[in-house]
C-alpha positions in Angstrom: 48.6 160.6 54.1 47.6 160.8 58.1 45.8 157.5 57.9 49.0 155.8 56.2 51.1 157.0 58.6 49.2 156.0 61.6 49.0 152.5 60.2 52.8 152.7 59.9 53.0 153.4 63.6 50.6 151.0 65.1 52.6 148.3 62.5 55.9 149.5 64.3 54.2 149.3 67.7 52.9 145.8 66.8 56.4 144.8 66.1 58.3 146.0 68.9 55.4 144.6 71.5 55.6 141.3 69.8 59.4 140.9 70.3 59.5 142.1 74.0 60.2 139.4 76.5 60.0 139.1 80.1 61.9 135.7 81.3 62.7 136.9 84.5 60.2 136.3 87.3 60.2 140.3 88.2 57.0 141.7 89.7 54.7 142.7 87.1 56.6 140.5 84.5 53.7 138.0 84.0 51.2 140.9 83.9 53.5 142.8 81.4 53.3 139.5 79.4 49.4 139.1 79.3 49.1 142.7 78.3 51.7 143.0 75.6 50.2 139.6 74.2 46.8 141.3 74.2 48.0 144.6 72.8 49.3 142.6 69.9 46.0 140.6 69.2 43.9 143.9 69.3 46.2 145.3 66.5 45.9 142.1 64.7 42.4 141.1 65.5 41.1 144.8 65.1 43.1 148.2 64.9 45.1 147.6 62.0 42.4 145.7 59.8 39.5 148.2 61.0 41.8 151.2 59.9 41.9 149.9 56.5 38.3 149.0 56.3 36.4 151.9 57.8 33.3 150.8 55.5 33.0 147.5 56.6 29.9 146.7 58.8 29.4 147.6 62.5 30.1 144.6 64.6 28.3 144.5 67.9 29.7 142.1 70.7 27.4 140.7 72.7 29.1 139.8 76.0 28.5 139.6 79.7 28.4 137.2 82.6 27.6 133.5 83.1 23.6 133.1 82.6 23.1 136.6 81.9 21.0 135.4 79.0 23.4 136.7 75.9 22.3 134.0 73.5 18.7 134.1 74.4 18.6 138.1 73.9 20.7 137.3 70.5 17.8 135.1 69.3 15.4 137.2 70.7 16.8 140.1 68.3 17.0 138.1 65.4 13.5 136.3 65.9 14.9 132.7 65.5 17.4 130.4 67.2 20.8 131.3 65.8 22.7 130.7 68.8 21.7 127.6 71.1 21.9 128.8 74.6 23.7 127.0 77.2 21.6 124.6 79.1 24.6 122.9 81.2 27.1 125.8 82.2 30.0 126.5 81.6 29.1 126.0 78.1 32.4 125.7 75.4 31.3 126.3 71.8 32.2 128.1 69.3 31.3 131.9 69.3 28.1 133.0 66.7 28.3 136.0 64.4 25.4 136.7 62.7 25.4 139.2 59.8 23.4 140.2 56.4 24.1 138.0 53.6 25.2 140.7 51.6 28.1 141.5 54.2 29.3 138.1 54.1 32.6 138.8 52.4 33.6 140.9 55.2 33.7 138.3 57.6 34.4 134.8 55.8 38.0 136.4 55.2 40.6 137.1 58.0 40.0 140.9 57.7 39.2 140.6 61.6 40.1 138.0 64.2 42.7 136.3 61.6 43.3 133.5 64.5 39.9 132.3 64.4 38.7 129.5 61.9 35.5 130.1 60.0 32.4 127.8 60.0 28.8 127.5 58.8 28.1 125.0 61.5 28.4 125.2 65.1 31.5 123.4 67.0 32.7 123.0 70.3 35.7 124.6 69.8 36.8 128.4 70.9 39.1 128.8 68.0 36.4 128.4 65.3 33.9 131.7 64.6 30.4 130.2 63.3 29.1 132.2 60.5 25.2 132.7 60.6 23.7 134.7 57.5 20.4 136.4 58.5 18.2 138.2 55.7 16.3 140.0 58.2 19.1 141.7 60.0 19.9 145.2 58.7 23.0 145.8 56.1 25.9 147.3 57.9 25.3 145.7 61.2 26.6 142.2 62.6 25.8 140.7 66.2 28.6 138.3 67.7 27.5 136.1 70.7 30.6 135.9 72.8 31.3 133.3 75.8 30.8 134.4 79.2 33.5 136.7 80.7 33.4 135.0 84.1 33.6 131.6 82.7 35.2 128.7 85.0 36.9 127.8 81.6 40.1 129.9 81.1 39.6 129.2 77.3 36.1 130.9 77.2 37.3 133.7 79.5 40.5 134.4 77.1 38.0 134.4 73.9 35.5 136.8 75.6 37.9 139.1 76.1 39.5 138.8 73.0 36.3 139.3 71.2 35.2 142.6 73.3 38.5 143.9 72.0 37.6 143.6 68.4 34.4 145.1 68.8 33.2 148.5 67.3 30.3 148.3 69.8 30.1 146.7 73.3 26.9 145.2 74.2 27.5 144.4 77.6 24.4 142.0 79.1 24.2 141.7 82.8 21.2 140.9 85.2 19.4 142.7 87.8 20.7 140.3 90.3 24.4 140.6 89.5 24.9 143.7 87.8 27.2 144.8 90.7 29.4 141.8 90.1 33.0 142.4 90.1 34.2 140.9 87.0 31.3 142.3 84.4 32.8 145.7 86.1 36.2 145.1 85.0 35.2 145.1 81.5 33.1 147.8 81.8 35.9 149.8 83.5 38.1 148.7 80.5 35.7 150.0 78.0 35.5 153.3 79.7 39.0 153.5 79.7 39.3 152.8 76.0 36.3 155.3 75.4 34.7 152.5 73.4 31.1 152.7 72.2 29.0 150.8 75.0 25.2 149.7 75.3 24.7 148.0 78.5 21.7 145.6 78.5 20.4 145.1 81.8 18.2 141.5 81.5 15.8 140.0 83.9 14.6 142.6 86.0 11.7 142.1 88.0 8.4 144.3 87.5 8.9 145.2 91.1 12.4 146.8 90.5 12.2 148.4 87.0 12.0 151.7 88.8 14.6 151.0 91.0 17.7 148.9 89.3 18.0 150.7 86.4 18.3 153.6 87.4 21.1 152.4 90.0 22.7 151.0 87.2 22.9 154.0 85.3 24.1 155.9 88.5 26.9 153.5 88.7 27.9 153.8 85.2 27.6 157.6 85.1 30.2 157.3 88.4 32.5 155.2 86.6 32.9 157.0 83.0 30.1 155.5 81.3 27.3 158.3 81.7 27.2 158.3 77.6 26.6 154.7 77.4 23.1 153.5 75.9 21.3 151.6 78.7 18.3 149.1 78.1 16.2 147.3 80.7 14.6 143.9 79.6 12.1 143.2 82.1 11.5 139.3 83.7 9.2 137.6 81.5 8.3 134.2 80.0 9.8 132.8 76.9 8.2 131.0 74.0 8.6 127.7 73.0 11.8 128.6 71.0 13.2 130.2 74.1 12.5 133.6 72.7 11.7 136.7 74.7 8.6 138.8 73.6 9.0 141.1 71.1 8.2 144.0 73.1 10.9 143.3 75.5 13.9 143.4 73.2 12.1 146.2 70.6 14.1 149.1 71.8 17.1 147.3 71.6 16.3 146.0 68.3 15.1 149.7 66.8 18.2 151.2 68.6 20.7 148.7 66.7 19.0 149.1 63.5 18.9 153.2 63.6 22.9 152.9 64.0 23.1 150.5 61.0 21.0 152.5 58.8 22.6 155.7 59.2 26.4 155.5 57.6 27.7 158.6 59.2 26.2 157.6 62.6 27.6 153.7 62.1 31.2 155.1 61.1 30.9 157.7 64.0 30.6 154.7 66.5 33.5 152.8 64.7 35.7 155.8 64.9 34.9 156.6 68.3 35.9 153.0 69.4 38.7 152.7 67.2 39.8 156.3 68.5 39.6 155.1 72.1 41.5 151.8 71.5 44.6 153.8 69.8 44.5 156.0 72.6 44.3 153.5 75.3 47.2 151.5 73.6 49.4 154.1 73.3 48.8 155.2 77.0 49.2 151.6 78.0 52.2 150.5 75.8 54.8 152.6 77.8 54.2 150.4 80.4 55.2 147.6 78.4 58.5 149.5 77.4 59.3 150.1 81.3 58.6 146.5 82.1 61.4 145.7 79.2 63.7 148.1 81.1 63.3 146.7 84.3 64.3 143.2 82.9 67.3 144.7 81.3 68.3 146.7 84.2 68.4 143.7 86.4 70.3 141.8 84.0 72.6 144.6 83.9 73.1 144.5 87.7 73.7 141.0 87.5 76.1 141.7 85.0 78.0 144.7 87.0 78.3 142.1 89.7 80.3 140.0 87.5 82.0 142.7 86.1 82.9 143.8 89.5 84.1 140.5 90.9 86.4 139.5 88.0 87.8 142.8 87.7 88.9 142.5 91.3 90.6 139.4 90.4 92.5 141.2 87.5 93.2 144.2 89.9 94.7 141.8 92.7 97.0 139.9 90.1 98.2 143.1 88.6 99.0 144.2 92.0 100.4 141.1 93.7 102.6 140.7 90.3 104.2 144.2 90.8 104.5 144.4 94.8 107.0 141.8 95.4 104.2 139.1 96.5 105.9 136.5 94.0 109.3 137.3 95.3 108.6 134.9 98.2 109.0 130.9 98.4 110.2 129.1 95.4 110.7 132.0 93.0 112.7 133.5 95.6 115.0 130.6 96.7 115.7 130.0 92.7 116.6 133.4 92.3 118.9 133.4 95.0 120.5 130.0 93.3 120.8 132.1 90.2 122.6 135.4 91.7 123.5 134.8 95.2 126.5 132.1 94.6 129.0 134.3 92.5 128.8 132.0 89.8 126.6 134.3 87.6 129.0 137.4 88.0 132.2 135.4 87.3 130.5 134.2 84.1 129.7 137.5 83.2 132.8 139.1 83.6 134.4 136.5 82.0 132.6 136.7 78.7 133.0 140.7 78.8 136.3 140.0 78.8 136.6 138.1 76.0 134.6 140.1 73.8 137.1 142.9 74.5 139.7 140.8 73.4 137.5 139.8 70.5 137.4 135.8 71.6 134.2 135.1 70.2 134.2 131.2 70.8 134.2 131.5 74.4 130.4 132.0 74.7 129.4 128.5 75.5 126.2 129.2 77.1 123.9 130.8 80.1 124.4 130.2 83.7 122.4 126.9 84.2 120.1 128.4 87.1 118.1 130.7 85.1 115.9 128.1 83.7 115.1 127.0 87.3 114.0 130.5 88.1 112.1 130.7 85.0 110.0 127.4 86.2 109.6 128.8 89.5 108.0 132.1 87.9 106.0 130.0 85.7 104.4 127.8 88.8 104.2 130.7 91.4 102.2 133.0 88.8 100.2 130.2 87.8 98.9 129.6 91.2 98.0 133.2 91.9 96.1 133.4 88.6 94.0 130.0 89.3 93.2 131.3 93.1 91.9 134.8 92.3 89.8 133.3 89.2 88.2 130.8 91.6 87.4 133.5 94.3 85.9 135.7 91.6 83.9 132.9 90.5 82.7 132.2 94.0 82.0 135.6 94.9 79.7 136.2 91.9 78.1 132.8 92.0 77.3 133.9 95.8 76.1 137.6 94.8 73.5 136.2 92.4 72.3 133.6 94.9 70.8 136.6 96.9 69.3 137.9 93.9 65.8 136.2 92.6 66.7 136.7 89.4 70.2 135.3 89.6 68.9 132.3 91.6 66.5 131.8 88.5 69.4 132.4 86.0 71.8 129.9 88.2 69.0 127.1 88.3 68.4 127.6 84.5 72.1 126.7 83.8 73.5 123.3 83.6 77.0 124.5 84.2 78.6 124.8 87.6 79.7 128.5 87.8 80.9 128.3 91.5 84.0 126.6 90.3 86.4 127.9 87.0 85.9 126.2 83.9 87.0 123.0 82.6 90.7 123.4 81.6 91.2 126.5 83.2 94.3 125.5 84.9 95.9 124.5 81.3 95.0 127.5 79.8 96.6 129.5 82.9 99.6 127.7 82.5 100.0 128.3 78.9 99.0 132.2 79.3 102.0 132.2 81.8 104.3 130.6 79.3 103.4 132.7 76.7 104.2 135.7 78.7 107.4 134.3 79.4 107.7 134.1 75.6 106.9 137.6 75.2 109.7 138.8 78.0 112.1 136.9 75.8 111.4 138.4 72.6 111.5 141.8 74.2 115.0 141.2 75.5 116.1 139.5 72.2 114.6 142.4 70.1 116.2 145.2 72.6 119.7 143.1 72.6 120.0 143.6 68.8 121.5 147.0 69.2 125.8 146.9 69.2 126.0 149.1 72.1 124.9 146.2 74.5 125.4 143.3 72.2 128.8 142.1 74.5 126.7 142.4 77.8 124.0 140.7 76.3 125.3 137.9 75.0 127.5 137.3 78.1 124.3 137.3 80.4 122.1 135.1 77.7 118.7 135.6 76.8 117.2 133.4 79.8 119.5 135.2 82.2 118.3 138.4 81.1 114.7 137.4 80.9 114.5 136.2 84.3 116.0 139.1 85.6 113.4 141.1 83.8 110.6 139.2 85.3 111.9 139.6 88.9 112.3 143.3 88.2 108.8 143.4 87.1 107.5 141.7 90.2 108.9 143.9 92.5 108.0 147.5 91.0 105.9 148.7 93.9 108.2 147.7 96.7 105.8 145.4 98.9 108.6 143.5 100.7 108.4 143.6 104.3 110.7 142.9 107.0 113.8 140.6 106.7 112.3 140.3 102.7 113.5 143.8 102.0 116.9 142.9 102.7 117.1 139.6 101.0 114.4 139.6 98.3 114.5 143.5 97.7 118.4 143.2 97.7 118.1 141.0 94.7 115.5 142.7 92.9 117.8 145.9 93.1 120.4 143.7 92.1 118.2 142.5 88.9 117.4 146.0 87.9 121.4 147.0 88.0 122.3 144.1 85.8 119.6 145.1 83.3 120.7 148.7 83.7 124.3 147.5 82.9 123.3 145.7 79.7 120.5 148.2 78.4 120.9 151.3 80.1 118.6 152.8 82.6 115.7 154.1 80.0 115.6 151.2 78.1 115.1 149.1 81.3 112.0 151.1 82.1 110.6 150.6 78.9 111.2 147.0 79.2 109.7 146.5 82.6 106.5 148.4 81.3 106.0 146.7 78.3 106.9 143.4 80.0 104.2 144.4 83.1 101.6 145.6 80.3 101.8 142.2 78.5 101.5 140.1 81.7 98.3 142.2 82.5 96.6 141.7 79.1 97.1 138.2 79.1 96.0 137.6 82.6 92.9 140.2 81.8 91.9 138.3 78.6 92.3 134.6 80.6 90.0 136.3 83.5 87.7 137.7 81.2 87.1 134.4 79.4 85.9 133.2 82.7 83.7 136.3 83.4 81.8 135.6 80.1 80.4 132.3 81.4 78.2 134.5 83.9 77.6 136.8 80.6 76.3 133.8 78.7 73.6 132.9 81.2 72.4 136.3 80.9 72.4 136.5 77.0 70.4 133.8 76.6 67.3 135.3 78.5 66.6 137.3 75.2 65.9 140.7 76.6 66.5 143.6 74.5 66.7 147.2 75.9 65.9 148.4 72.5 62.6 146.9 72.3 61.7 149.5 74.9 63.3 152.3 72.9 61.2 150.8 69.9 57.9 150.7 71.6 58.3 154.4 73.1 59.3 155.8 69.4 56.2 154.0 68.2 53.8 155.6 70.5 55.5 159.0 69.9 54.5 158.3 66.1 51.0 157.0 66.9 50.1 160.4 68.9 51.7 162.4 66.3 49.6 160.7 63.5 46.3 160.8 66.0 46.5 164.5 66.1 46.9 164.7 62.8 43.8 162.8 61.9 40.6 164.7 62.7 38.4 161.4 62.4 39.8 159.9 65.6 38.1 162.8 67.6 35.0 164.3 68.7 33.0 161.2 68.9 32.1 161.1 72.4 28.3 161.7 72.2 27.9 159.3 69.0 25.2 157.0 70.8 21.7 158.0 71.1 20.7 157.9 75.2 17.4 156.6 76.2 15.7 158.2 78.7 15.3 155.7 82.1 11.9 155.3 83.9 10.5 158.4 85.2 10.4 158.5 88.9 7.4 160.8 89.3 5.4 158.3 91.1 6.4 156.5 94.1 8.1 153.2 93.6 7.2 150.0 95.2 9.6 148.6 97.6 12.8 147.5 96.5 13.1 143.8 95.7 15.6 142.0 98.3 18.9 140.4 96.7 17.3 136.8 97.7 14.2 137.8 95.5 16.3 138.7 92.6 18.6 135.8 92.8 15.4 133.7 93.0 14.4 135.2 89.7 17.5 134.1 88.3 17.3 130.8 89.3 13.8 130.2 88.2 14.8 131.7 84.6 17.8 129.4 84.6 15.4 126.5 85.0 12.9 127.8 82.0 15.8 128.1 79.8 
């Protein structure tokens, strides 16, 4: 049950990592992309299939630096040429996996490394795995000759990392002249972090350096968390006609590997050590991917907030200026004064109310003609205000995004010019204003149905009452100043008194509130639509914060499953450690770096 839950948790982590996206060029985004892809590859190539096939042969991957002699070593361990050494470097060819014929079924399928095609012949293709059946190799053991970890060819480096991540046992090959190089130690540090089973082969050690270099490398390994790793030293020697090392040079390594393969318990302990360490490293590293997802989502939230604030300010400004008397200026004020300032309006009202008192219904011939002019002026002024604030909000948002690196990236990626309002916005604004005016007329029509107000309502007319209500909406907060107080302010008060004469004071308050709410709602919908253009740019980035939560949930489930699975713990000392040469006798002088490099170059010429 525990193993089943662990597989489920790892599968959930695999899916969460596979869907994590880092489209914004934030610090660490490229690293998070590589790391998440690497984790998915390791889950596919090794962890998930290995958990389901613990009895599969032990896979030892032979990796290391350019020219360290990996292929020569593999051929020498087998006793014949199974992996052609690269004479001209860098060499791009298919990796070679050597296995016992009885173990073929474990490797011909896509149980491990499903992304690599299988072939029985060598190919100059890093996506093909060459399989070589070798009867002399012990059952339960397979050797994989990997590309150089420091190859100048990027595909070779990527494949080397992929193969090492799929290894049960890392056999890392370096040379006496280059064992302190940075690139190999990056991989060895990674092995230490993963608690992988590791064997290090120090190749091409000059006889004079045999008592000095191996102990120094062993000390470096111990200091870097690889104290339990096996260490082998292969002396500098001449190869035979087939390019093979003398049997005595590789016999300790062959014997050690055969011992691991022969003992099922030890072999499985090696597998579980590496498997447990890899799972632990994965669960430790995966939260960093979740953090990177959060950083992407937080950046998008910041940009979204900028748009929210800017366009909310436009809505607020319009709401304020449609209530503080700002619109009771210019053309609107002039047309309103034409409507109420000549006396005609009041004479008509009084006449029609009188007619109703005398029940002369057919005297109702229409409304004061200036009401339509006020309505048109209101429409024009309100539309201009909405357009101005929407344009200002777009400019503010675009300018603020330009100050943000991710914002600049997104603005550059869209073909839409977000500095201006959308095409057709003016027509939409005009339509919204007209629809609001229709709302106002509908309000006064509905309110005017009561018998008590019928006479005054019909005397003023729907348009007359409607424009009076619009004027009252525009003057609720008393923003008029100076002479405007006596002119526009007075006419606004007049509008209120007229409406109260028709509907009563309480009804007028309700009508004003409803009319203002209707206007605010229509304006907000219109402005929000403009803001949504910025949202659309954010939405196409495909950053989903829920992926971070999914990663963390999967990691928690993995940790619970690991604690409940005793197979994955207690394997720190599974590899037999070979003793390094004793230093009881004074060692000869340590060769210089130049001497070691000369040995390297000579060996390269021989091979």
